[in-house]
C-alpha positions as CSV (number, residue, x, y, z in Angstrom):
1,M,53.8,-21.3,0.5
2,L,51.7,-20.4,2.7
3,T,52.6,-17.8,5.4
4,A,50.5,-15.9,8.2
5,L,50.5,-11.9,8.9
6,Y,50.7,-10.4,11.6
7,A,50.6,-6.6,13.2
8,D,53.0,-4.9,15.8
9,K,51.6,-2.1,18.1
10,K,52.2,0.9,15.6
11,G,50.6,-1.0,13.0
12,E,53.2,-2.4,11.0
13,I,52.5,-5.8,9.2
14,Y,55.1,-8.3,8.7
15,D,54.6,-11.8,7.9
16,A,55.5,-14.9,10.1
17,P,57.6,-17.6,8.7
18,G,56.8,-21.1,9.8
19,Y,53.3,-19.9,10.5
20,A,50.2,-20.7,8.2
21,P,47.1,-18.4,8.5
22,A,44.3,-19.4,9.2
23,G,40.3,-18.3,8.6
24,R,36.9,-18.1,10.4
25,V,33.5,-18.9,9.2
26,G,31.3,-18.2,12.0
27,D,33.3,-19.0,15.1
28,H,34.9,-21.8,13.4
29,I,38.9,-21.5,12.6
30,A,40.9,-23.8,10.7
31,P,43.9,-23.6,8.2
32,L,43.3,-21.2,5.0
33,K,44.3,-23.7,2.0
34,P,46.0,-22.1,-1.6
35,E,42.3,-22.3,-3.7
36,E,39.9,-20.5,-1.3
37,L,43.0,-17.1,-1.5
38,I,43.2,-14.7,-4.5
39,P,45.7,-12.1,-4.9
40,L,45.0,-8.8,-3.3
41,P,42.3,-7.0,-5.5
42,E,43.2,-3.2,-6.5
43,G,42.2,-0.8,-3.9
44,T,42.3,-3.6,-1.1
45,E,43.1,-2.0,2.1
46,L,44.9,-3.8,5.1
47,M,44.8,-2.9,8.4
48,Y,45.4,-4.4,11.8
49,L,43.0,-5.1,14.3
50,P,43.2,-3.5,18.3
51,G,43.1,-5.6,20.7
52,R,43.2,-9.2,19.3
53,S,46.3,-11.3,18.8
54,A,46.8,-13.3,15.6
55,V,45.8,-16.7,15.4
56,T,47.8,-18.9,13.3
57,V,48.5,-22.5,12.5
58,K,52.0,-24.2,13.7
59,K,52.4,-27.6,12.9
60,G,49.0,-28.4,12.2
61,K,47.7,-26.8,15.6
62,V,45.3,-23.1,15.6
63,T,47.7,-21.3,18.1
64,V,48.5,-17.3,18.9
65,L,51.4,-16.2,17.8
66,P,53.5,-15.3,20.5
67,G,54.3,-11.7,21.8
68,E,52.5,-8.6,21.2
69,A,51.2,-10.0,17.5
70,F,48.0,-8.1,16.4
71,A,45.6,-10.1,13.2
72,V,45.6,-8.1,10.5
73,A,42.4,-7.9,8.0
74,A,41.5,-7.2,4.6
75,M,38.8,-4.3,3.8
76,L,38.1,-5.4,0.1
77,P,37.0,-3.2,-3.0
78,V,33.1,-3.4,-4.3
79,G,32.5,-6.4,-6.6
80,Y,34.8,-9.2,-4.2
81,T,32.8,-11.4,-1.2
82,R,34.6,-12.6,1.4
83,T,34.9,-16.6,2.1
84,H,36.6,-16.2,5.4
85,L,36.8,-13.7,8.4
86,P,40.1,-13.1,9.7
87,A,40.8,-15.6,13.1
88,F,41.4,-13.8,16.3
89,R,41.3,-14.2,19.8
90,R,40.1,-10.9,21.5
91,L,41.9,-10.0,24.6
92,A,40.3,-8.7,27.7
93,G,39.0,-4.7,26.8
94,A,39.5,-5.2,22.8
95,P,37.4,-2.1,21.8
96,V,34.4,-2.5,19.1
97,L,35.7,-2.9,15.4
98,P,34.7,-0.2,13.1
99,L,32.0,-0.8,10.7
100,Y,34.2,-2.6,7.9
101,G,33.8,-6.0,6.1
102,Y,36.9,-7.6,7.7
103,T,38.8,-10.5,5.3
104,A,41.1,-12.9,6.3
105,V,44.6,-12.1,4.5
106,A,48.0,-14.6,4.0
107,L,51.3,-14.1,2.0
108,Y,50.9,-16.8,-0.7
109,R,54.2,-17.4,-2.9
110,D,55.4,-13.6,-1.6
111,Q,52.1,-12.3,-2.8
112,M,49.4,-10.7,-0.7
113,C,46.1,-12.8,-0.9
114,V,42.6,-12.7,0.3
115,A,40.4,-15.2,1.2
116,A,37.3,-14.1,-1.0
117,V,36.1,-14.4,-4.9
118,Q,34.7,-11.7,-7.3
119,S,31.3,-11.5,-7.5
120,E,31.2,-8.8,-10.4
121,D,33.4,-6.4,-12.3
122,N,33.7,-3.5,-10.2
123,A,35.2,-1.2,-13.1
124,K,32.8,1.5,-12.6
125,W,33.2,1.2,-8.8
126,H,36.8,1.4,-8.9
127,P,38.3,4.1,-6.4
128,Y,40.6,5.5,-9.1
129,R,37.5,6.8,-10.4
130,Y,36.4,8.9,-7.6
131,N,38.0,10.9,-5.5
132,T,39.5,12.7,-8.3
133,R,41.5,16.5,-8.2
134,D,38.6,17.9,-10.2
135,L,35.8,16.5,-8.0
136,A,35.1,20.4,-5.5
137,K,34.9,22.0,-9.3
138,K,32.1,19.8,-10.3
139,V,30.8,19.8,-7.7
140,A,30.2,23.5,-7.4
141,A,29.2,23.4,-11.0
142,V,26.0,21.5,-10.0
143,R,25.1,23.6,-7.2
144,R,25.1,26.5,-9.9
145,K,22.9,24.6,-12.6
146,L,20.6,23.8,-9.4
147,P,20.7,26.1,-6.9
148,Q,19.3,26.0,-3.5
149,N,18.4,22.2,-4.0
150,R,19.1,20.4,-0.9
151,I,19.5,17.1,-2.0
152,V,22.2,18.3,-3.8
153,E,24.1,20.1,-0.9
154,Q,23.5,16.8,1.3
155,L,25.1,14.5,-2.3
156,A,27.5,17.3,-2.0
157,N,28.5,16.8,1.7
158,C,28.4,13.2,1.4
159,S,30.1,13.6,-1.9
160,L,33.5,16.1,-0.4
161,K,33.2,14.8,3.4
162,W,31.9,10.6,3.3
163,H,33.6,10.0,-0.3
164,C,30.3,8.2,-0.8
165,C,31.0,7.0,-4.7
166,T,27.0,6.9,-5.5
167,A,26.7,10.4,-4.5
168,Q,29.7,11.3,-6.7
169,N,28.1,10.1,-9.3
170,L,26.1,12.8,-10.0
171,F,28.3,15.6,-9.7
172,Y,30.6,13.3,-11.8
173,H,26.9,12.7,-14.3
174,R,27.2,9.5,-14.9
175,W,26.0,5.9,-14.1
176,E,24.0,5.2,-10.5
177,A,23.3,8.5,-8.3
178,G,22.0,8.8,-5.2
179,I,18.4,10.3,-4.5
180,P,18.2,10.4,-0.4
181,V,14.8,10.9,0.9
182,S,14.2,10.1,4.2
183,P,15.5,10.9,7.8
184,S,13.1,8.3,9.0
185,C,13.1,4.5,9.2
186,N,10.8,1.5,10.1
187,A,14.2,-0.9,11.2
188,D,17.0,-0.3,13.7
189,C,19.4,-2.4,12.4
190,F,22.2,-3.4,14.3
191,G,25.7,-1.6,13.1
192,C,23.1,0.8,10.5
193,I,26.1,3.1,8.8
194,S,24.1,6.2,9.5
195,L,22.4,6.2,13.0
196,Q,24.1,4.4,15.8
197,P,24.2,4.4,19.3
198,S,25.8,6.2,21.7
199,E,27.5,3.1,22.9
200,C,28.6,1.4,19.7
201,C,31.0,2.7,17.4
202,P,31.0,6.2,15.3
203,S,28.9,5.7,12.3
204,P,30.5,6.3,8.7
205,Q,27.8,9.5,7.9
206,N,25.3,10.9,8.9
207,R,21.5,10.6,7.9
208,I,19.9,13.3,6.2
209,A,17.8,16.2,8.5
210,F,15.2,17.0,5.8
211,R,12.6,15.5,4.0
212,P,13.2,17.1,0.4
213,D,10.1,18.0,-1.1
214,V,8.8,16.5,-4.8
215,D,10.4,19.6,-7.2
216,E,13.8,19.0,-5.4
217,V,13.8,15.2,-6.0
218,V,12.5,15.6,-10.1
219,A,15.0,18.8,-9.8
220,V,17.7,16.0,-9.7
221,G,16.1,12.9,-11.0
222,L,15.8,15.0,-14.7
223,Y,19.4,16.2,-14.6
224,H,20.8,12.9,-14.2
225,L,18.5,10.8,-16.2
226,A,17.8,12.4,-19.3
227,T,21.7,13.3,-20.2
228,A,24.0,11.2,-18.1
229,P,25.5,7.7,-19.5
230,E,23.4,4.7,-18.5
231,A,22.2,6.6,-15.9
232,I,20.2,5.3,-12.6
233,I,18.8,7.3,-10.0
234,S,18.2,5.0,-6.5
235,F,16.3,6.5,-3.3
236,G,17.5,4.7,-0.4
237,Q,21.0,6.0,0.4
238,G,23.6,4.8,2.8
239,C,22.9,8.6,4.5
240,E,18.9,8.2,5.1
241,G,16.5,5.7,6.4
242,E,13.7,3.9,5.0
243,P,13.0,5.3,0.9
244,S,9.4,3.6,0.9
245,L,8.1,5.9,4.4
246,A,8.4,8.8,1.5
247,A,6.3,6.6,-0.8
248,E,4.1,10.0,-1.8
249,T,7.1,12.0,-2.8
250,I,8.7,9.4,-4.7
251,A,5.7,8.1,-6.7
252,A,4.6,11.9,-7.5
253,A,8.3,12.4,-8.6
254,I,8.6,9.6,-10.6
255,L,5.3,10.0,-12.1
256,Q,6.7,14.0,-13.3
257,I,10.0,13.2,-14.5
258,R,8.1,10.2,-16.8
259,Q,6.3,12.8,-18.4
260,T,9.5,14.7,-19.1
261,T,12.0,11.4,-20.3
262,N,11.8,7.5,-20.3
263,H,15.7,7.6,-20.0
264,G,17.5,5.7,-17.7
265,T,16.7,3.8,-15.0
266,I,14.9,4.3,-11.6
267,N,16.0,2.4,-9.0
268,M,14.9,2.5,-4.7
269,N,17.2,0.2,-2.4
270,T,15.3,-0.8,0.5
271,N,14.0,-3.1,3.2
272,A,10.5,-3.2,1.6
273,G,8.9,-4.0,5.2
274,F,6.5,-1.2,4.4
275,T,3.9,-3.2,1.7
276,D,1.3,0.3,1.4
277,G,4.5,2.5,0.0
278,I,6.1,-0.4,-2.5
279,R,2.7,-0.3,-4.0
280,Q,2.2,3.3,-4.2
281,I,5.9,3.4,-5.9
282,A,6.0,0.4,-8.2
283,A,2.6,1.3,-9.4
284,A,4.1,4.8,-10.3
285,G,6.5,3.0,-12.6
286,L,9.4,2.4,-10.6
287,D,12.2,0.1,-12.9
288,S,14.1,-2.2,-10.1
289,M,14.1,-2.3,-6.7
290,R,16.8,-4.1,-4.3
291,V,15.5,-5.3,-1.2
292,S,18.3,-5.3,1.9
293,M,18.1,-8.7,3.5
294,I,20.3,-10.7,5.7
295,S,18.2,-14.1,6.4
296,A,15.0,-15.3,4.9
297,R,14.4,-16.9,8.5
298,S,12.5,-14.5,10.5
299,E,14.4,-15.0,14.2
300,T,17.7,-14.3,12.5
301,Y,16.0,-11.4,10.2
302,Q,14.7,-10.0,13.6
303,A,18.1,-10.0,15.4
304,Y,19.6,-8.2,12.9
305,Y,17.1,-5.2,11.6
306,R,14.6,-5.1,14.5
307,S,11.8,-4.0,12.7
308,N,8.0,-3.3,13.2
309,Y,7.4,-5.0,10.3
310,T,8.0,-9.4,9.4
311,L,9.1,-11.1,6.2
312,E,6.0,-11.9,5.0
313,D,5.9,-8.0,4.5
314,V,8.6,-8.3,2.7
315,K,7.3,-11.1,0.6
316,A,4.1,-9.4,-0.3
317,S,6.1,-6.0,-1.1
318,I,7.9,-8.2,-3.3
319,L,5.6,-10.1,-5.2
320,F,3.7,-6.9,-6.0
321,A,6.7,-5.4,-7.3
322,K,7.0,-8.2,-9.3
323,K,3.6,-8.2,-11.2
324,Q,4.3,-4.7,-11.6
325,G,7.2,-5.7,-13.6
326,V,10.2,-4.0,-11.3
327,Y,13.2,-5.8,-12.2
328,V,14.0,-7.4,-8.1
329,S,17.3,-8.0,-6.3
330,L,18.3,-9.1,-2.7
331,N,20.8,-7.2,-1.5
332,M,22.1,-10.2,0.5
333,L,24.1,-9.0,3.9
334,C,26.7,-11.9,4.0
335,F,28.7,-12.7,6.4
336,P,30.3,-16.0,6.5
337,G,29.1,-18.3,9.1
338,L,25.8,-17.1,8.8
339,N,24.3,-17.0,5.2
340,D,25.9,-20.6,4.4
341,R,24.5,-22.5,7.4
342,P,22.4,-25.1,6.4
343,E,19.1,-24.3,7.9
344,E,19.8,-20.7,6.5
345,I,20.0,-21.6,2.9
346,S,17.9,-24.0,2.9
347,A,15.0,-20.5,3.6
348,W,17.2,-18.9,1.4
349,E,16.1,-21.3,-1.2
350,E,12.4,-21.4,-0.2
351,F,12.1,-17.6,-0.4
352,I,13.8,-17.2,-3.7
353,A,11.3,-19.8,-5.2
354,E,8.5,-18.4,-4.0
355,T,9.3,-15.0,-4.7
356,D,10.9,-15.3,-8.3
357,I,13.6,-12.7,-7.7
358,D,15.6,-11.4,-11.0
359,M,18.9,-10.9,-8.6
360,I,21.1,-11.5,-6.0
361,Q,23.7,-8.8,-5.1
362,M,26.3,-9.7,-2.9
363,R,27.1,-7.4,0.0
364,N,29.9,-8.0,2.5
365,L,28.3,-6.7,6.1
366,N,30.5,-4.5,7.9
367,L,30.6,-4.9,11.7
368,D,32.7,-6.2,14.2
369,P,32.5,-10.4,14.0
370,D,32.2,-11.2,17.9
371,E,29.8,-8.1,18.1
372,F,27.4,-9.4,15.6
373,L,27.5,-13.3,16.1
374,A,26.4,-12.4,19.7
375,I,22.4,-11.4,18.7
376,M,22.3,-14.2,16.2
377,P,20.7,-17.2,16.8
378,P,23.2,-20.1,17.6
379,E,23.9,-22.2,14.5
380,T,22.3,-25.8,14.6
381,E,24.7,-27.4,11.8
382,T,28.3,-26.7,10.5
383,P,27.7,-23.8,7.9
384,F,28.8,-24.9,4.6
385,G,31.0,-22.2,3.5
386,V,30.6,-18.9,1.2
387,R,31.9,-20.4,-1.9
388,A,29.4,-23.4,-1.5
389,F,26.3,-21.4,-0.6
390,L,26.9,-19.6,-3.6
391,E,27.4,-22.5,-6.1
392,R,24.4,-24.3,-4.6
393,L,22.5,-20.9,-5.7
394,A,24.0,-20.5,-9.0
395,T,22.9,-24.5,-10.0
396,R,19.4,-24.2,-7.5
397,F,18.8,-20.9,-9.8
398,P,20.1,-20.7,-12.9
399,R,18.3,-17.5,-13.9
400,V,18.7,-15.9,-11.3
401,V,21.8,-13.3,-11.8
402,I,24.8,-12.9,-9.2
403,G,26.5,-10.2,-8.6
404,S,27.1,-7.0,-6.5
405,F,25.6,-3.8,-8.5
406,S,22.6,-2.3,-9.6
407,H,22.3,-2.1,-13.6
408,N,20.9,0.6,-16.5
409,L,18.0,-1.5,-17.3
410,R,16.9,1.1,-20.7
């Protein structure tokens, strides 16, 4: 009924009859149960984990598959939250894994399944809506409409080279489109997707290398907001640092945009650590703000963000934004065995109650599991599990929306 998967050294994936699949929560490995699995979502990709032996269950005991049997993981499409990491044993000399959200995968009743829950319908973000054959033509058309605009050039590169969906939405002229503004940051996140030290794994995209002026931001913002369906423009993209460090530019651009159109939503994705910048932007007319957080405990938070600000600064930014009528979401970076620790859950509940946030957006943390756990504080109690954690949040805060995406508010 439940069968483990493994890969050979060429990356070919096979099932292992007689061996049950195992999953991992933090450093805890246990057999996967049918109720912990869902059918493989469309758009999921499978890959093998080099230098990592597949760990399975044989006659009730956790064991390593014999021979050259490498662990297999699933990469979920957005809108799905993993509940278990793949179980593996790291071999000597194993390379650091690239920045993906590794998820346990298994065969159940001859169907591929993953250890995950669906956190929100991903219809707008489904892969078939992106990287279409006519994308290059659409990019060229916007380049003609907004000539010599460096933001357009940056987003064109992000669309065609890095396949960023939020960048592509500008050229498809729909939904949420990104506007990168800041080449600098006030944090040094472990596993930053746009800037990595040379000894780490490669970043999946390049950070913006210039500071756009107000006119460039206004031109892109008006182009998108005025006529695109369900339009959102978002500051704070994967190809930049912290947008609030460009507060003067963003605030001035928001004021000019709103003098021309009230259509669409102006959003910012931020770590919210630079409170002076958040105040300036929120007061200018920001509609929504998504705050990246991995933990509501200072020790855990600083181990990941390595920032020059504190959690108290983040809290102050959120409280100010809420007073300005800004719709505030937490971008909760999810890692099975971290967020669901009892001590972490207590801190989350206190933080959410105090800040009165409106939404929690779940994001699978894209990192090598072993490298990440090595920098985290050790657990003090056994984790509850991601499913139980999400159920507890929904019960404790019924008004708070739990999903995955920013929404158009106008």
